[in-house]
MIVOLO-710150 format. One record per residue (C-alpha): residue number from 1; residue in three letters; y negated, x, z negated. Coordinates in nm, 4 decimals, padded with zeros to 6 digits. Example, Ala and Ser with C-alpha at 12.3 -4.5 7.8 and 13.67 -1.06 7.14 Angstrom:
// MIVOLO-710150
+-----+-----+----------+----------+----------+
!   k !   r !        y !        x !        z !
+-----+-----+----------+----------+----------+
!   1 ! ALA !  00.4500 !  01.2300 ! -00.7800 !
!   2 ! SER !  00.1060 !  01.3670 ! -00.7140 !
+-----+-----+----------+----------+----------+
//
This chain:
// MIVOLO-710150
+-----+-----+----------+----------+----------+
!   k !   r !        y !        x !        z !
+-----+-----+----------+----------+----------+
!   1 ! UNK ! -01.9184 !  00.9484 ! -00.9594 !
!   2 ! UNK ! -02.0879 !  01.2792 ! -00.8891 !
!   3 ! UNK ! -01.8793 !  01.5443 ! -00.7160 !
!   4 ! UNK ! -01.8766 !  01.9154 ! -00.8005 !
!   5 ! UNK ! -02.0060 !  02.1080 ! -00.5014 !
!   6 ! UNK ! -01.8158 !  02.3987 ! -00.3514 !
!   7 ! UNK ! -02.0961 !  02.6343 ! -00.4519 !
!   8 ! UNK ! -02.0625 !  02.5276 ! -00.8152 !
!   9 ! UNK ! -01.6853 !  02.5762 ! -00.7981 !
!  10 ! UNK ! -01.7339 !  02.9281 ! -00.6663 !
!  11 ! UNK ! -01.9766 !  03.0035 ! -00.9503 !
!  12 ! UNK ! -01.7247 !  02.8866 ! -01.2096 !
!  13 ! UNK ! -01.4411 !  03.0859 ! -01.0531 !
!  14 ! UNK ! -01.6613 !  03.3953 ! -01.0405 !
!  15 ! UNK ! -01.7395 !  03.3521 ! -01.4084 !
!  16 ! UNK ! -01.3774 !  03.3213 ! -01.5136 !
!  17 ! UNK ! -01.2320 !  03.6127 ! -01.3176 !
!  18 ! UNK ! -01.4569 !  03.8787 ! -01.4675 !
!  19 ! UNK ! -01.2315 !  03.9581 ! -01.7662 !
!  20 ! UNK ! -00.8509 !  03.9468 ! -01.8257 !
!  21 ! UNK ! -00.8967 !  03.6881 ! -02.1014 !
!  22 ! UNK ! -01.0929 !  03.4541 ! -01.8740 !
!  23 ! UNK ! -00.8441 !  03.5028 ! -01.5913 !
!  24 ! UNK ! -00.5626 !  03.3986 ! -01.8258 !
!  25 ! UNK ! -00.7623 !  03.0931 ! -01.9304 !
!  26 ! UNK ! -00.8250 !  02.9965 ! -01.5672 !
!  27 ! UNK ! -00.4563 !  03.0381 ! -01.4800 !
!  28 ! UNK ! -00.3569 !  02.8165 ! -01.7720 !
!  29 ! UNK ! -00.5728 !  02.5340 ! -01.6437 !
!  30 ! UNK ! -00.3963 !  02.5422 ! -01.3077 !
!  31 ! UNK ! -00.0460 !  02.4723 ! -01.4440 !
!  32 ! UNK !  00.0861 !  02.1489 ! -01.2926 !
!  33 ! UNK !  00.2362 !  01.8884 ! -01.5277 !
!  34 ! UNK !  00.6061 !  01.8051 ! -01.5162 !
!  35 ! UNK !  00.6358 !  01.4933 ! -01.2994 !
!  36 ! UNK !  00.9201 !  01.2551 ! -01.2209 !
!  37 ! UNK !  00.7996 !  01.1409 ! -00.8783 !
!  38 ! UNK !  00.5172 !  01.1518 ! -00.6288 !
!  39 ! UNK !  00.2199 !  00.9210 ! -00.6834 !
!  40 ! UNK !  00.2507 !  00.5913 ! -00.4986 !
!  41 ! UNK !  00.0855 !  00.5658 ! -00.1574 !
!  42 ! UNK ! -00.0170 !  00.2167 ! -00.0434 !
!  43 ! UNK !  00.1372 !  00.0968 !  00.2852 !
!  44 ! UNK !  00.0618 ! -00.2750 !  00.3184 !
!  45 ! UNK ! -00.2627 ! -00.2274 !  00.5125 !
!  46 ! UNK ! -00.0608 ! -00.0966 !  00.8055 !
!  47 ! UNK !  00.0683 ! -00.4506 !  00.8690 !
!  48 ! UNK ! -00.2726 ! -00.6228 !  00.8563 !
!  49 ! UNK ! -00.5945 ! -00.5938 !  01.0514 !
!  50 ! UNK ! -00.8425 ! -00.4479 !  00.8022 !
!  51 ! UNK ! -01.2017 ! -00.5655 !  00.8343 !
!  52 ! UNK ! -01.4899 ! -00.4169 !  00.6368 !
!  53 ! UNK ! -01.7318 ! -00.6949 !  00.5486 !
!  54 ! UNK ! -02.1045 ! -00.6419 !  00.5834 !
!  55 ! UNK ! -02.3272 ! -00.7541 !  00.2979 !
!  56 ! UNK ! -02.3533 ! -01.1323 !  00.2912 !
!  57 ! UNK ! -02.0721 ! -01.1913 !  00.5426 !
!  58 ! UNK ! -01.8229 ! -01.4574 !  00.4313 !
!  59 ! UNK ! -01.4550 ! -01.3958 !  00.5260 !
!  60 ! UNK ! -01.4125 ! -01.7100 !  00.7386 !
!  61 ! UNK ! -01.1642 ! -01.7221 !  01.0279 !
!  62 ! UNK ! -01.1049 ! -01.9920 !  01.2877 !
!  63 ! UNK ! -00.7493 ! -02.1204 !  01.3268 !
!  64 ! UNK ! -00.5500 ! -02.2226 !  01.6282 !
!  65 ! UNK ! -00.3959 ! -02.5720 !  01.5934 !
!  66 ! UNK ! -00.0809 ! -02.6089 !  01.3814 !
!  67 ! UNK ! -00.1193 ! -02.2746 !  01.2063 !
!  68 ! UNK ! -00.0676 ! -02.2481 !  00.8299 !
!  69 ! UNK ! -00.2312 ! -01.9509 !  00.6665 !
!  70 ! UNK ! -00.1239 ! -01.7969 !  00.3356 !
!  71 ! UNK ! -00.3870 ! -01.6235 !  00.1252 !
!  72 ! UNK ! -00.4067 ! -01.4662 ! -00.2204 !
!  73 ! UNK ! -00.6106 ! -01.6862 ! -00.4527 !
!  74 ! UNK ! -00.9520 ! -01.5832 ! -00.5785 !
!  75 ! UNK ! -00.8030 ! -01.4935 ! -00.9166 !
!  76 ! UNK ! -00.5572 ! -01.2618 ! -00.7422 !
!  77 ! UNK ! -00.2598 ! -01.4376 ! -00.9018 !
!  78 ! UNK ! -00.1089 ! -01.7035 ! -00.6740 !
!  79 ! UNK ! -00.0427 ! -01.7370 ! -00.3008 !
!  80 ! UNK ! -00.2174 ! -02.0431 ! -00.1564 !
!  81 ! UNK ! -00.1266 ! -02.2254 !  00.1665 !
!  82 ! UNK ! -00.4132 ! -02.3429 !  00.3888 !
!  83 ! UNK ! -00.2712 ! -02.5912 !  00.6399 !
!  84 ! UNK ! -00.5178 ! -02.8398 !  00.7896 !
!  85 ! UNK ! -00.8737 ! -02.7052 !  00.7918 !
!  86 ! UNK ! -00.9888 ! -02.5598 !  01.1225 !
!  87 ! UNK ! -01.1300 ! -02.2610 !  00.9383 !
!  88 ! UNK ! -00.9626 ! -02.0428 !  00.6802 !
!  89 ! UNK ! -01.1550 ! -01.8825 !  00.3979 !
!  90 ! UNK ! -00.9719 ! -01.5765 !  00.2642 !
!  91 ! UNK ! -01.0785 ! -01.5470 ! -00.1008 !
!  92 ! UNK ! -01.1734 ! -01.2047 ! -00.2288 !
!  93 ! UNK ! -01.0257 ! -01.0713 ! -00.5508 !
!  94 ! UNK ! -01.0545 ! -00.7539 ! -00.7504 !
!  95 ! UNK ! -00.7891 ! -00.4984 ! -00.8367 !
!  96 ! UNK ! -00.9013 ! -00.2621 ! -01.1099 !
!  97 ! UNK ! -00.7833 !  00.0075 ! -01.3471 !
!  98 ! UNK ! -00.9793 !  00.1514 ! -01.6384 !
!  99 ! UNK ! -00.8295 !  00.4794 ! -01.7616 !
! 100 ! UNK ! -00.9714 !  00.6376 ! -02.0760 !
! 101 ! UNK ! -00.8999 !  00.9890 ! -02.1977 !
! 102 ! UNK ! -00.9761 !  01.1365 ! -02.5376 !
! 103 ! UNK ! -01.1880 !  01.4503 ! -02.5092 !
! 104 ! UNK ! -00.9666 !  01.6207 ! -02.7660 !
! 105 ! UNK ! -00.6530 !  01.5263 ! -02.5682 !
! 106 ! UNK ! -00.8055 !  01.6567 ! -02.2457 !
! 107 ! UNK ! -00.8789 !  01.9917 ! -02.4106 !
! 108 ! UNK ! -00.5243 !  02.0153 ! -02.5455 !
! 109 ! UNK ! -00.3530 !  01.9809 ! -02.2058 !
! 110 ! UNK ! -00.2682 !  02.2729 ! -01.9756 !
! 111 ! UNK ! -00.3730 !  02.0761 ! -01.6686 !
! 112 ! UNK ! -00.6683 !  01.8652 ! -01.5597 !
! 113 ! UNK ! -00.5849 !  01.5490 ! -01.7530 !
! 114 ! UNK ! -00.9030 !  01.3755 ! -01.6395 !
! 115 ! UNK ! -00.8286 !  01.4162 ! -01.2677 !
! 116 ! UNK ! -00.4615 !  01.3322 ! -01.3261 !
! 117 ! UNK ! -00.5583 !  01.0045 ! -01.4956 !
! 118 ! UNK ! -00.7812 !  00.9164 ! -01.1997 !
! 119 ! UNK ! -00.5004 !  00.9917 ! -00.9534 !
! 120 ! UNK ! -00.2529 !  00.7744 ! -01.1463 !
! 121 ! UNK ! -00.5005 !  00.4856 ! -01.1678 !
! 122 ! UNK ! -00.5707 !  00.5037 ! -00.7933 !
! 123 ! UNK ! -00.1951 !  00.5007 ! -00.7251 !
! 124 ! UNK ! -00.1467 !  00.1949 ! -00.9457 !
! 125 ! UNK ! -00.4286 !  00.0079 ! -00.7712 !
! 126 ! UNK ! -00.2549 !  00.0810 ! -00.4396 !
! 127 ! UNK !  00.0800 ! -00.0359 ! -00.5780 !
! 128 ! UNK ! -00.0739 ! -00.3637 ! -00.6989 !
! 129 ! UNK ! -00.2330 ! -00.4154 ! -00.3576 !
! 130 ! UNK !  00.1106 ! -00.3757 ! -00.1985 !
! 131 ! UNK !  00.2708 ! -00.6190 ! -00.4432 !
! 132 ! UNK !  00.0211 ! -00.8875 ! -00.3479 !
! 133 ! UNK !  00.0540 ! -00.8058 !  00.0224 !
! 134 ! UNK !  00.4326 ! -00.8298 !  00.0282 !
! 135 ! UNK !  00.4152 ! -01.1496 ! -00.1809 !
! 136 ! UNK !  00.1919 ! -01.2963 !  00.0912 !
! 137 ! UNK !  00.4452 ! -01.1997 !  00.3600 !
! 138 ! UNK !  00.7192 ! -01.3584 !  00.1469 !
! 139 ! UNK !  00.5237 ! -01.6850 !  00.1325 !
! 140 ! UNK !  00.4778 ! -01.6823 !  00.5100 !
! 141 ! UNK !  00.8478 ! -01.6125 !  00.5742 !
! 142 ! UNK !  00.9735 ! -01.8790 !  00.3328 !
! 143 ! UNK !  00.7566 ! -02.1623 !  00.4650 !
! 144 ! UNK !  00.9875 ! -02.4582 !  00.5415 !
! 145 ! UNK !  00.8437 ! -02.4860 !  00.8937 !
! 146 ! UNK !  00.8742 ! -02.1178 !  00.9821 !
! 147 ! UNK !  01.0215 ! -02.0576 !  01.3288 !
! 148 ! UNK !  01.1870 ! -01.7394 !  01.1962 !
! 149 ! UNK !  01.4040 ! -01.8261 !  00.8950 !
! 150 ! UNK !  01.5575 ! -01.5430 !  00.6968 !
! 151 ! UNK !  01.8049 ! -01.3319 !  00.8917 !
! 152 ! UNK !  02.1131 ! -01.2916 !  00.6714 !
! 153 ! UNK !  02.2905 ! -00.9563 !  00.6957 !
! 154 ! UNK !  02.6251 ! -00.8898 !  00.5307 !
! 155 ! UNK !  02.7157 ! -00.5280 !  00.4692 !
! 156 ! UNK !  02.5080 ! -00.2413 !  00.6033 !
! 157 ! UNK !  02.1856 ! -00.2751 !  00.7980 !
! 158 ! UNK !  02.2825 ! -00.2285 !  01.1620 !
! 159 ! UNK !  02.0945 ! -00.1748 !  01.4859 !
! 160 ! UNK !  02.2259 ! -00.5092 !  01.6131 !
! 161 ! UNK !  02.0768 ! -00.6933 !  01.3150 !
! 162 ! UNK !  01.7356 ! -00.5349 !  01.3584 !
! 163 ! UNK !  01.7529 ! -00.6000 !  01.7335 !
! 164 ! UNK !  01.7864 ! -00.9725 !  01.6551 !
! 165 ! UNK !  01.4873 ! -00.9514 !  01.4181 !
! 166 ! UNK !  01.2807 ! -00.7763 !  01.6863 !
! 167 ! UNK !  01.3791 ! -01.0410 !  01.9424 !
! 168 ! UNK !  01.2666 ! -01.3273 !  01.7160 !
! 169 ! UNK !  00.9158 ! -01.1800 !  01.7104 !
! 170 ! UNK !  00.8924 ! -01.0472 !  02.0649 !
! 171 ! UNK !  00.9941 ! -01.3785 !  02.2241 !
! 172 ! UNK !  00.6317 ! -01.4873 !  02.1663 !
! 173 ! UNK !  00.4931 ! -01.1828 !  02.3541 !
! 174 ! UNK !  00.3940 ! -01.0090 !  02.0294 !
! 175 ! UNK !  00.5282 ! -00.6572 !  01.9937 !
! 176 ! UNK !  00.6892 ! -00.5446 !  01.6686 !
! 177 ! UNK !  00.4663 ! -00.2870 !  01.4992 !
! 178 ! UNK !  00.6225 ! -00.2160 !  01.1585 !
! 179 ! UNK !  00.9467 ! -00.2394 !  00.9635 !
! 180 ! UNK !  00.9095 ! -00.2191 !  00.5840 !
! 181 ! UNK !  01.2093 ! -00.1538 !  00.3618 !
! 182 ! UNK !  01.3265 !  00.0161 !  00.0464 !
! 183 ! UNK !  01.4472 !  00.3764 !  00.0632 !
! 184 ! UNK !  01.7958 !  00.2602 ! -00.0458 !
! 185 ! UNK !  01.8219 !  00.0396 !  00.2633 !
! 186 ! UNK !  01.6739 !  00.3091 !  00.4856 !
! 187 ! UNK !  01.9839 !  00.5151 !  00.4080 !
! 188 ! UNK !  02.1713 !  00.2881 !  00.6518 !
! 189 ! UNK !  01.9304 !  00.3847 !  00.9288 !
! 190 ! UNK !  01.9744 !  00.7543 !  00.8542 !
! 191 ! UNK !  02.3374 !  00.7170 !  00.9564 !
! 192 ! UNK !  02.2424 !  00.5968 !  01.3047 !
! 193 ! UNK !  02.2456 !  00.8322 !  01.5999 !
! 194 ! UNK !  01.9252 !  01.0007 !  01.7116 !
! 195 ! UNK !  01.9231 !  00.8112 !  02.0416 !
! 196 ! UNK !  01.8391 !  00.4921 !  01.8465 !
! 197 ! UNK !  01.6181 !  00.6161 !  01.5627 !
! 198 ! UNK !  01.3448 !  00.8747 !  01.6159 !
! 199 ! UNK !  01.3185 !  01.0363 !  01.2710 !
! 200 ! UNK !  00.9802 !  01.1607 !  01.1539 !
! 201 ! UNK !  00.9715 !  01.5261 !  01.0432 !
! 202 ! UNK !  00.6050 !  01.5891 !  00.9557 !
! 203 ! UNK !  00.5729 !  01.6238 !  00.5790 !
! 204 ! UNK !  00.2180 !  01.4844 !  00.5797 !
! 205 ! UNK !  00.3412 !  01.1589 !  00.7367 !
! 206 ! UNK !  00.6558 !  01.1369 !  00.5254 !
! 207 ! UNK !  00.4368 !  01.1347 !  00.2130 !
! 208 ! UNK !  00.2723 !  00.8135 !  00.3391 !
! 209 ! UNK !  00.6095 !  00.6371 !  00.3721 !
! 210 ! UNK !  00.6391 !  00.6724 !  00.7510 !
! 211 ! UNK !  01.0032 !  00.7677 !  00.8108 !
! 212 ! UNK !  01.0496 !  00.7284 !  01.1843 !
! 213 ! UNK !  01.0171 !  00.5130 !  01.4956 !
! 214 ! UNK !  01.2572 !  00.2455 !  01.6185 !
! 215 ! UNK !  01.2068 !  00.0930 !  01.9654 !
! 216 ! UNK !  00.8343 !  00.1650 !  01.9420 !
! 217 ! UNK !  00.7912 !  00.0237 !  01.5888 !
! 218 ! UNK !  00.7174 !  00.2413 !  01.2848 !
! 219 ! UNK !  00.9658 !  00.2471 !  00.9960 !
! 220 ! UNK !  00.7924 !  00.2568 !  00.6556 !
! 221 ! UNK !  00.9608 !  00.2847 !  00.3149 !
! 222 ! UNK !  00.8104 !  00.1607 ! -00.0111 !
! 223 ! UNK !  00.9510 !  00.1213 ! -00.3596 !
! 224 ! UNK !  00.7568 ! -00.2051 ! -00.3873 !
! 225 ! UNK !  00.9883 ! -00.3639 ! -00.1280 !
! 226 ! UNK !  01.2943 ! -00.4975 ! -00.3150 !
! 227 ! UNK !  01.6337 ! -00.3514 ! -00.2325 !
! 228 ! UNK !  01.8123 ! -00.5768 !  00.0137 !
! 229 ! UNK !  01.4910 ! -00.7020 !  00.1785 !
! 230 ! UNK !  01.3481 ! -00.5887 !  00.5118 !
! 231 ! UNK !  01.0159 ! -00.7084 !  00.6536 !
! 232 ! UNK !  00.9579 ! -00.6880 !  01.0293 !
! 233 ! UNK !  00.5987 ! -00.7572 !  01.1351 !
! 234 ! UNK !  00.4162 ! -00.7824 !  01.4654 !
! 235 ! UNK !  00.0947 ! -00.6201 !  01.5782 !
! 236 ! UNK ! -00.1677 ! -00.6411 !  01.2999 !
! 237 ! UNK ! -00.4232 ! -00.8341 !  01.5060 !
! 238 ! UNK ! -00.1666 ! -01.1122 !  01.5578 !
! 239 ! UNK ! -00.0363 ! -01.1162 !  01.2008 !
! 240 ! UNK ! -00.2978 ! -01.1173 !  00.9271 !
! 241 ! UNK ! -00.6309 ! -01.0014 !  00.7918 !
! 242 ! UNK ! -00.7456 ! -00.7927 !  00.4966 !
! 243 ! UNK ! -01.1224 ! -00.8373 !  00.4545 !
! 244 ! UNK ! -01.2721 ! -00.5613 !  00.2380 !
! 245 ! UNK ! -01.5936 ! -00.6204 !  00.0460 !
! 246 ! UNK ! -01.5694 ! -00.3059 ! -00.1664 !
! 247 ! UNK ! -01.3400 ! -00.0163 ! -00.0828 !
! 248 ! UNK ! -01.1659 !  00.1734 ! -00.3605 !
! 249 ! UNK ! -01.4438 !  00.3057 ! -00.5844 !
! 250 ! UNK ! -01.4443 !  00.5345 ! -00.8882 !
! 251 ! UNK ! -01.7375 !  00.5149 ! -01.1295 !
! 252 ! UNK ! -01.7908 !  00.6688 ! -01.4709 !
! 253 ! UNK ! -01.7323 !  00.4469 ! -01.7751 !
! 254 ! UNK ! -01.7507 !  00.6890 ! -02.0688 !
! 255 ! UNK ! -01.7666 !  00.5851 ! -02.4332 !
! 256 ! UNK ! -01.9511 !  00.8705 ! -02.6077 !
! 257 ! UNK ! -01.9388 !  00.7022 ! -02.9495 !
! 258 ! UNK ! -01.5571 !  00.7053 ! -02.9341 !
! 259 ! UNK ! -01.5485 !  01.0484 ! -02.7666 !
! 260 ! UNK ! -01.3656 !  00.8980 ! -02.4690 !
! 261 ! UNK ! -01.3972 !  00.9941 ! -02.1033 !
! 262 ! UNK ! -01.3539 !  00.6766 ! -01.9017 !
! 263 ! UNK ! -01.3541 !  00.5545 ! -01.5436 !
! 264 ! UNK ! -01.3677 !  00.2180 ! -01.3723 !
! 265 ! UNK ! -01.1541 !  00.2246 ! -01.0579 !
! 266 ! UNK ! -01.1616 ! -00.0909 ! -00.8488 !
! 267 ! UNK ! -01.1621 ! -00.2552 ! -00.5070 !
! 268 ! UNK ! -01.2623 ! -00.6019 ! -00.3846 !
! 269 ! UNK ! -01.0455 ! -00.7330 ! -00.1000 !
! 270 ! UNK ! -00.8691 ! -01.0393 !  00.0369 !
! 271 ! UNK ! -00.5243 ! -01.0772 !  00.1922 !
! 272 ! UNK ! -00.4271 ! -01.3457 !  00.4426 !
! 273 ! UNK ! -00.1256 ! -01.3869 !  00.6761 !
! 274 ! UNK ! -00.1285 ! -01.6649 !  00.9324 !
! 275 ! UNK !  00.1269 ! -01.6058 !  01.2105 !
! 276 ! UNK !  00.4876 ! -01.6961 !  01.1172 !
! 277 ! UNK !  00.5972 ! -01.6024 !  01.4704 !
! 278 ! UNK !  00.4977 ! -01.2402 !  01.3966 !
! 279 ! UNK !  00.7055 ! -01.2028 !  01.0802 !
! 280 ! UNK !  01.0771 ! -01.1815 !  01.0149 !
! 281 ! UNK !  01.2426 ! -01.1234 !  00.6793 !
! 282 ! UNK !  01.5955 ! -00.9855 !  00.6661 !
! 283 ! UNK !  01.8054 ! -01.0349 !  00.3525 !
! 284 ! UNK !  02.0950 ! -00.7915 !  00.3049 !
! 285 ! UNK !  02.4027 ! -00.8823 !  00.1008 !
! 286 ! UNK !  02.6069 ! -00.5735 !  00.0166 !
! 287 ! UNK !  02.9856 ! -00.6134 !  00.0013 !
+-----+-----+----------+----------+----------+
//
């Protein structure tokens, strides 16, 4: 999709500020819509080692003995276990959104409806990527042979409970890198003292879900993580892979005959988790 250059933007602004009527029109286009929440920001790639694939490269990975890998199927629907082969092929799948906007509707809005539709579609693609990523972690953590069965927590999430989760991973000399949880469960951590939890204060990082640091690991909140579930993961290079054939791309897909402005927004990736020693799921039962 072609981008409007800064020079062209300056020309348009110069045109519209010459008269009071044009200045009023320009101001009207800059009114933000009424929104319920911030657009979703994907977080699952923090847990995995992301690898950009060169043209023609097949996402094949050698396995150590007795390692079961869990991958998202090629259709992007199911989680598949790969147990015996010495090599694991992580299938690639596509996540896509195709927003369409009526030209008449775009003209009737007091904000940039076209750009807003693109932003919402990009956010939804990121949310779907996270759903598949957390489903893959679930499959790894619920394997009958996992060395780290679910850690049951009754009541509030405490430092002692997370210390046990950290220990289950770090006993194999893999450091804990991330803790993923819902904002409702993060409220328990907010009640801890500052000597335990180092709370993040930078607004730019808070928007990405990064809420703080605990014993060297980053705490990340996401609404995709169910309430009552906490995922603790080790260093990405010892946990899983996300091969990327096509990064998130936006291309024009207009339908002039229907007077519709359209876009095709898509990515082509794979998701695979292979190290059950580097994952711990905590299940919280509130009383």
